[in-house]
C-alpha positions in Angstrom: 141.0 88.9 121.8 144.8 88.5 122.0 145.0 90.8 125.1 142.6 88.4 126.9 144.5 85.4 125.6 147.7 86.8 127.2 145.8 87.3 130.5 144.5 83.7 130.4 148.0 82.4 129.5 149.7 84.2 132.4 146.9 83.1 134.8 147.4 79.5 133.7 151.1 79.9 134.3 150.7 81.1 137.8 148.2 78.3 138.4 150.4 75.5 137.2 153.9 76.3 138.5 153.3 75.9 142.2 150.8 73.0 142.6 150.0 71.8 146.1 148.6 68.5 144.9 148.8 66.3 141.8 145.2 67.2 141.1 146.3 70.8 140.5 148.2 69.9 137.3 146.6 70.4 134.0 148.1 67.6 131.9 145.9 66.1 129.1 145.7 63.1 128.9 145.8 62.4 132.6 149.0 60.6 133.6 148.9 57.2 135.2 150.9 58.1 138.4 151.9 61.5 139.7 153.9 62.3 142.8 154.5 66.0 143.8 158.0 66.9 145.0 159.3 70.0 146.7 160.4 73.1 144.8 160.7 73.7 141.1 163.1 73.7 138.2 163.8 76.9 136.2 164.5 76.9 132.5 167.0 79.3 131.0 169.6 79.5 128.3 172.0 77.9 130.7 170.1 74.6 130.7 171.8 71.8 128.7 169.8 69.0 126.9 171.6 65.7 127.3 170.7 62.9 124.8 172.2 59.4 124.8 171.3 58.2 121.3 169.5 59.0 118.1 166.0 58.6 119.5 166.8 60.7 122.5 168.4 63.4 120.2 165.3 63.6 118.1 163.2 64.2 121.3 165.7 66.7 122.5 165.6 68.6 119.2 161.8 68.8 119.4 162.0 70.2 122.9 164.6 72.7 121.9 162.8 73.9 118.9 159.5 74.3 120.8 161.2 76.3 123.6 163.1 78.4 121.1 159.8 79.2 119.2 157.8 79.9 122.3 160.3 81.4 124.7 163.2 82.6 122.7 165.5 80.2 124.6 168.3 78.6 122.7 169.3 75.4 124.5 172.4 73.4 123.6 172.1 69.7 123.0 175.0 67.5 124.0 175.5 63.7 123.5 175.6 61.8 126.8 175.5 58.1 127.8 175.3 59.1 131.5 172.1 57.9 133.0 172.1 60.5 135.8 171.3 64.2 135.1 173.6 66.9 136.2 172.7 70.2 137.8 170.8 72.4 135.3 170.4 69.6 132.8 167.5 67.9 131.0 168.4 64.3 130.4 166.7 62.2 127.7 167.7 58.6 127.9 166.7 55.0 126.9 169.5 53.5 129.0 167.7 53.1 132.4 164.1 53.0 131.4 161.3 51.0 133.0 160.6 48.3 130.4 157.2 47.6 132.0 156.0 50.9 130.6 156.1 49.5 127.0 157.0 51.3 123.8 155.2 54.5 124.5 155.5 54.9 128.2 157.9 57.2 130.0 159.1 58.4 133.4 159.5 62.1 134.0 161.4 63.2 137.1 161.8 66.9 137.9 163.8 68.2 140.8 165.2 71.7 141.5 168.5 70.4 140.1 167.4 69.0 136.8 165.0 67.0 134.7 165.2 63.4 133.5 163.0 61.7 130.9 163.4 57.9 130.6 161.7 55.6 128.1 162.5 52.4 126.2 161.8 54.0 122.8 161.7 57.4 121.0 157.9 57.6 121.3 158.0 57.4 125.1 160.7 60.1 125.2 158.5 62.2 122.9 155.5 61.9 125.1 157.6 62.7 128.1 158.6 65.9 126.4 154.9 66.7 125.7 154.1 66.3 129.4 157.0 68.5 130.3 155.8 71.2 128.0 152.3 71.0 129.5 153.8 71.7 132.9 155.1 75.0 131.5 153.1 78.2 130.9 150.8 77.7 127.9 152.5 80.5 126.1 155.4 78.0 125.4 153.3 76.9 122.4 153.2 80.3 120.9 155.7 82.3 118.9 156.5 85.1 121.3 157.1 85.0 125.0 155.1 87.3 127.3 157.2 90.0 128.8 158.7 89.0 132.2 157.5 85.4 132.0 159.6 82.8 134.0 159.7 79.3 132.6 159.4 77.2 135.8 158.1 73.7 136.2 157.1 72.0 139.5 159.1 69.3 141.0 157.2 66.1 140.2 157.7 62.5 139.3 155.4 61.1 136.7 155.2 57.5 135.5 152.9 57.1 132.5 151.8 54.8 129.7 148.9 54.6 127.3 145.9 52.3 127.9 145.5 51.6 124.1 148.0 51.6 121.2 145.6 53.1 118.7 144.5 56.6 119.6 143.3 58.2 116.4 141.5 61.0 114.7 140.1 60.7 111.2 139.8 63.8 109.0 137.7 63.6 105.8 139.3 65.8 103.1 137.2 64.4 100.3 134.2 66.6 100.9 136.3 69.8 101.3 140.0 69.8 100.6 142.3 70.8 103.4 145.6 72.3 102.3 148.9 70.7 103.2 150.1 73.4 105.6 146.9 73.0 107.6 147.5 69.3 107.8 150.8 70.1 109.4 149.1 72.2 112.0 146.5 69.5 112.7 149.2 66.9 113.3 151.0 69.3 115.8 147.8 69.4 117.9 147.3 65.6 117.7 150.8 65.1 119.0 150.4 67.6 121.7 147.6 65.4 123.1 149.5 62.1 122.6 147.2 61.0 119.7 149.2 58.7 117.5 147.1 57.8 114.5 145.9 60.2 111.8 143.4 58.5 109.6 143.5 60.4 106.3 140.2 59.9 104.4 141.5 60.7 100.9 138.8 59.5 98.6 135.0 59.5 98.5 132.1 60.3 96.2 132.8 64.1 96.3 136.5 64.1 95.6 139.7 62.2 95.0 142.6 63.9 96.8 145.8 61.9 96.1 148.0 61.9 93.0 148.3 58.5 91.4 150.9 58.6 88.6 149.5 55.6 86.6 146.0 57.1 86.6 146.2 60.9 86.2 142.5 61.4 85.5 141.8 60.5 89.1 143.0 64.0 90.0 142.4 65.8 86.7 138.7 64.9 86.9 138.0 63.4 90.3 139.6 66.1 92.5 137.3 68.9 91.3 133.7 69.8 91.2 131.6 72.9 90.3 130.9 74.3 93.8 131.4 73.8 97.5 127.9 72.3 97.6 126.1 70.9 100.6 123.9 74.0 100.5 126.8 76.0 101.8 127.8 79.5 100.6 130.7 79.1 98.2 132.6 81.9 100.1 132.9 79.7 103.1 135.9 78.0 101.5 138.9 79.2 99.4 140.1 76.0 97.8 139.4 76.9 94.2 141.6 76.1 91.3 142.8 78.7 88.6 139.8 77.7 86.4 137.3 78.3 89.2 136.6 74.7 90.0 136.3 73.7 93.6 138.7 71.1 95.2 142.3 70.2 95.1 144.6 67.3 95.8 148.0 66.3 97.3 150.8 65.6 95.0 153.0 62.5 95.9 155.7 64.9 97.0 153.1 66.6 99.3 152.2 63.2 100.8 155.9 62.3 101.4 156.4 65.6 103.2 153.3 65.1 105.4 154.4 61.5 106.2 157.9 62.6 107.2 156.5 65.3 109.4 154.1 62.9 111.1 156.9 60.4 111.7 158.8 63.0 113.7 155.7 63.4 115.8 155.3 59.6 116.2 152.0 59.7 114.4 151.1 56.9 112.0 149.1 58.1 109.0 146.5 55.5 107.9 145.4 56.3 104.3 141.8 55.5 103.3 141.1 54.6 99.6 137.3 53.9 99.5 136.1 50.7 97.8 133.9 49.2 96.5 131.4 52.0 97.2 131.8 55.7 97.8 133.8 55.7 94.5 131.9 58.3 92.4 134.9 60.6 92.1 137.1 57.8 90.8 134.4 56.4 88.5 133.8 59.9 87.0 137.3 59.5 85.7 137.2 55.8 84.8 133.5 54.8 84.4 134.3 51.5 82.7 135.3 50.1 86.1 131.7 50.6 87.5 128.8 48.3 87.8 126.6 50.6 85.7 128.9 52.3 83.2 128.0 55.8 84.4 128.0 58.7 83.7 129.1 59.8 87.2 128.7 63.5 87.9 130.4 64.5 91.1 127.5 65.7 93.2 128.3 67.8 96.3 125.4 66.5 98.3 125.3 64.1 101.2 124.0 60.6 100.7 124.8 57.1 99.4 125.5 56.8 95.7 125.6 54.0 93.2 129.2 54.7 92.2 130.4 51.2 92.9 133.4 49.2 91.4 132.5 46.1 89.4 133.9 43.1 91.2 133.3 40.9 88.1 135.6 43.0 86.0 139.3 42.0 86.2 140.3 45.5 85.1 138.8 46.7 88.4 141.4 44.6 90.4 144.2 45.7 88.1 143.2 49.3 88.8 142.8 49.0 92.5 146.0 47.0 93.0 147.9 49.6 90.9 146.4 52.4 93.0 147.2 50.6 96.3 150.7 49.9 95.2 151.4 53.6 94.8 149.7 54.3 98.1 151.7 51.8 100.0 154.9 53.2 98.4 154.0 56.5 100.0 152.7 55.4 103.4 154.8 53.2 105.6 151.8 52.5 107.8 151.2 48.9 108.7 147.5 49.5 108.1 145.7 50.5 104.8 142.0 51.5 105.1 139.8 50.5 102.2 136.4 51.8 103.5 133.9 49.1 102.6 130.9 51.0 104.0 127.4 51.8 102.8 127.4 49.8 99.6 123.8 49.7 98.2 122.4 46.2 98.2 121.4 46.3 94.6 124.9 47.2 93.4 125.7 43.7 92.0 123.0 43.1 89.4 125.1 43.8 86.4 126.0 40.8 84.1 129.7 40.7 85.1 128.9 40.5 88.8 126.2 38.0 88.2 128.6 35.8 86.3 131.1 36.2 89.1 128.5 34.9 91.6 128.0 31.8 89.4 131.7 31.2 88.6 132.9 31.6 92.2 129.8 29.8 93.7 129.1 32.8 95.9 126.0 32.6 98.1 124.5 35.7 96.5 124.9 39.4 95.8 125.7 40.2 99.4 128.8 38.1 99.3 130.3 39.9 96.3 131.6 42.7 98.5 133.3 40.1 100.8 134.9 38.5 97.7 136.3 41.9 96.7 137.5 42.8 100.2 139.2 39.5 100.7 140.9 39.6 97.4 142.2 43.1 98.2 143.1 42.0 101.7 145.3 39.2 100.3 147.0 41.7 98.0 147.7 44.1 100.9 148.9 41.3 103.1 151.3 40.2 100.4 152.9 43.6 100.8 153.3 43.1 104.5 150.4 45.3 105.4 147.0 44.8 107.1 143.6 45.8 105.7 141.2 48.0 107.8 137.6 48.6 106.9 134.4 49.9 108.4 132.3 47.4 110.2 130.2 46.6 107.1 133.1 44.4 105.9 132.4 42.0 108.9 131.3 38.7 107.5 131.9 35.1 108.5 134.1 34.7 105.4 136.1 37.9 106.1 139.9 37.3 106.0 141.1 36.6 109.5 143.8 39.3 109.5 141.4 42.1 108.5 140.9 44.8 111.1 137.4 46.1 111.7 136.6 49.8 112.5 133.3 49.7 114.4 131.2 52.8 113.7 127.6 51.5 113.9 127.8 51.2 117.7 130.0 48.9 119.7 128.1 45.7 119.1 129.7 45.1 115.7 133.1 45.7 117.3 132.4 43.1 120.0 131.2 40.6 117.3 134.4 41.2 115.3 136.5 40.7 118.4 134.6 37.4 119.2 135.5 36.3 115.6 139.2 37.0 116.3 139.5 40.3 114.4 141.4 43.2 115.7 139.1 46.2 116.3 139.2 50.0 116.5 136.2 51.3 118.4 134.8 54.4 116.7 131.0 54.3 117.3 129.1 57.3 115.8 127.1 57.9 119.0 130.4 58.7 120.9 133.1 59.5 118.4 131.6 61.4 115.5 132.8 65.0 115.7 130.5 66.4 113.0 127.6 66.4 115.6 126.6 69.6 117.4 128.7 70.3 120.5 125.9 71.7 122.7 122.1 71.7 123.2 122.0 75.3 122.1 121.9 75.7 118.3 125.2 75.9 116.6 126.2 76.6 113.0 123.9 75.5 110.2 126.6 73.3 108.7 126.2 70.5 111.3 124.7 67.1 111.1 121.7 67.9 113.4 122.6 65.6 116.3 124.3 66.5 119.5 127.7 65.2 120.5 128.6 67.1 123.7 132.1 66.9 125.2 130.8 65.0 128.2 129.5 62.2 126.1 132.8 61.8 124.2 134.7 61.8 127.5 132.4 59.2 129.0 133.1 56.6 126.3 134.8 53.3 127.3 135.9 51.2 124.3 135.9 47.9 126.2 132.9 48.4 128.5 130.9 45.2 128.8 133.4 43.2 126.8 135.0 40.0 128.1 138.8 39.9 128.7 139.2 37.9 125.5 137.2 40.3 123.4 138.9 43.3 125.0 142.3 41.9 124.0 141.4 42.5 120.4 140.5 46.2 120.9 143.4 48.1 119.4 142.0 51.4 120.7 139.7 54.3 119.9 139.2 56.9 117.1 137.2 60.1 116.6 136.0 60.8 113.1 135.3 64.2 111.6 133.2 64.0 108.4 133.2 67.3 106.7 130.2 67.6 104.5 129.2 70.7 106.5 132.7 71.7 107.7 134.0 73.7 104.7 137.2 75.2 105.9 140.1 74.6 108.3 138.8 77.0 110.9 135.7 75.0 111.1 137.7 71.8 111.2 139.6 73.0 114.3 136.4 74.2 115.9 134.7 70.9 115.5 137.8 68.9 116.6 138.8 70.7 119.8 138.3 70.1 122.7 136.5 66.8 121.8 139.7 65.3 120.4 141.3 66.0 123.7 138.6 63.9 125.3 139.3 61.0 122.9 143.0 61.4 123.7 142.2 60.8 127.4 139.8 57.9 126.6 142.6 56.3 124.6 145.5 57.0 126.9 144.3 57.2 130.5 142.9 54.4 132.7 139.1 54.2 132.7 139.0 54.7 136.5 139.0 57.1 138.1 137.5 59.5 135.5 136.2 62.9 136.6 134.6 65.1 133.9 134.7 68.1 136.2 138.4 67.8 136.6 138.8 67.3 132.9 136.9 70.5 132.3 139.3 72.3 134.7 142.2 71.0 132.7 140.5 71.9 129.4 140.3 75.5 130.5 144.2 75.5 130.6 144.3 73.6 127.4 142.3 76.4 125.8 145.2 78.8 126.6 147.5 76.4 124.9 145.3 76.3 121.8 145.1 80.1 121.9 148.9 80.2 121.9 148.9 78.0 118.8 146.3 80.3 117.2 143.9 77.4 116.9 140.2 77.8 116.8 138.1 75.6 119.2 134.8 75.6 120.9 135.2 77.3 124.3 134.1 75.5 127.4 131.3 77.7 128.8 129.6 76.9 132.0 125.9 75.9 131.7 126.1 76.3 127.9 125.9 80.1 127.8 123.0 80.6 130.2 121.7 84.1 130.5 123.8 85.7 127.8 120.8 87.9 127.0 119.6 90.0 130.0 117.5 93.1 130.6 118.8 96.4 131.8 118.3 96.8 135.5 116.0 99.8 135.1 114.2 98.7 131.9 113.0 95.1 131.2 112.5 95.9 127.5 116.1 97.2 127.0 118.2 94.3 126.0 121.9 93.8 126.7 124.0 90.9 125.4 127.0 89.5 127.2 130.3 89.1 125.3 130.4 85.5 126.3 133.1 84.4 123.9 136.4 86.4 123.9 137.0 88.4 120.8 133.8 87.3 119.0 131.6 89.7 117.0 128.0 89.6 118.2 125.2 89.6 115.7 121.5 89.1 116.5 118.1 88.7 115.0 114.6 89.7 116.3 112.5 87.5 114.0 113.6 84.0 115.1 115.9 83.4 112.1 119.5 82.3 112.6 122.0 85.2 112.8 124.7 85.6 110.3 127.4 88.2 109.8 124.9 90.2 107.8 122.5 90.4 110.8 122.6 93.5 113.0 125.9 93.9 114.9 125.5 94.4 118.6 127.2 97.5 119.9 125.3 98.1 123.2 121.9 97.8 124.9 118.9 98.4 122.7 115.2 98.7 123.0 113.3 95.6 121.8 110.3 96.1 119.6 107.0 95.3 121.3 106.1 92.7 118.8 109.5 90.9 119.3 109.0 87.4 120.6 112.4 85.9 120.1 116.0 87.1 120.0 118.7 84.8 118.6 122.4 85.8 119.3 125.3 84.6 117.3 129.0 84.8 118.2 131.4 84.9 115.3 135.1 84.3 115.9 136.3 83.5 112.4 135.3 84.3 108.8 131.7 83.1 108.1 131.6 80.5 110.9 129.1 80.9 113.7 130.6 79.8 117.0 127.4 79.5 119.0 123.8 80.7 118.9 121.7 81.3 122.0 117.9 82.0 122.2 116.1 84.5 124.4 112.3 84.5 124.5 110.4 87.8 125.0 106.8 88.6 125.9 105.4 91.9 124.5 108.9 93.1 123.9 109.9 92.5 127.5 112.7 90.1 128.5 111.8 86.7 130.1 114.5 85.3 132.2 115.1 81.8 131.0 116.3 78.8 133.0 118.7 77.8 130.2 119.3 78.6 126.6 
């Protein structure tokens, strides 16, 4: 596979270094304004990075480190307050920036004499650096330069700024723990695509993943279960403790390290601590805080559970406030996510909650959750933060400063905006990355609905909203729930390239938007991901049509195209889904006469099917399909 990756990388380099038009560039997300100049600028060890302040120095250091890793160049960084770049220099400055571009906007000017990146803040300089890197050969993101490569960027002027200030991706680590080092790699890729929010879903029914000093049983009990579950083979994951239990958690030192790392990438980490429902893992450790008293076995199956905190028990609020205090000490984010989704309607029938309804003169059981959410909101607000919750928290009595994350379509987001709440649009029918990526059958560990790249790319968070409503839309977020995504390779495969589409939805103007041009740029982005040794779902024209064909001289002799670089090909002849244990394809073979269906699986990583294609046969002879 790596030989082909190098070929793709070099081809992308040739393609990108001498553009005739702005449309030939392969920048993701698409910049606001691009003007092509004449000639190009060549990077070498003689290039000097000039930085005029601490924020500029941080951006220059990131650029230097990336170039050193990918190309072997060792560029010097010099302090400079000069607003004009010298010959052979890359200037990073906040001194002469266009303030109309906001906190994250930037101007990038490349001439044959030098490069200048101007922005009002460090985030803008950082994004200008990311654009500069995307103008270079994709191999710049790797760890070894191709022999003979020249690091040339085209002369161009780019003026750019984001459409929305919240451009996020949520990763659920409760169902399957993702190790800290993998989180670092995930953040790198988000930053590459100018995504600036990492929503870290740390707790749910199937696992509690963050150390809380005051309540050690949360991780002693809640971070572990007996198996991977979800009808998955236990070998699909490696996150087992010394005692054989499945799971894991992040120590507070781990969290601090991840937060520092994200800060250097200008990514805000929004932690989610689920309440009042989806709390089985916590209540397994502290059942006295529940509405029912337990017990609460941690069941690794999908669904909605009755592990719900008791709102009529004052100890519940002591516990939740203690937990959130430690969480807020770890995360500087202005937003703290408390979940608030999928609470069973019959959760509030216990005596303490019934007494609460009477004592607080609540309208009924449905208002108990709002009481809990508002009380927690006031606590979070008292610490200078804002509460975020899924759209089930929306209620006429909801605290006015609460932010709503709209996942059940966009209608709830519009309603929340009309009520004056800030909103993050994250509707499941556009933004859920656990859906299948193609109409062909993909791995068994998927939800069972299709979320193709084109649908994600076509989402507009403010479509059909009034200007007043649109003013409350903070931005957009993709969510990856991981019930059936058991390892980090699968996480990457499900994330990319669809997160790149979300990045463009969140950053670039809604018009013009051209999916065919986006696919062209994604093909180059694949080379960047290859250089990063990142798994992803390849863009394949027509969804792998005609991967199974007949030999020219024998219609019953089957040959299978190696449609995905570097993948093992396994097939079945009985209509079952192929696995790594299915026959390995090594060349054309004669199909049995009673064979009616061939299924082909391409496997790029351990135990994860990349894609499966069907091929019908009649009497053992190949039938040319229109589409698989």
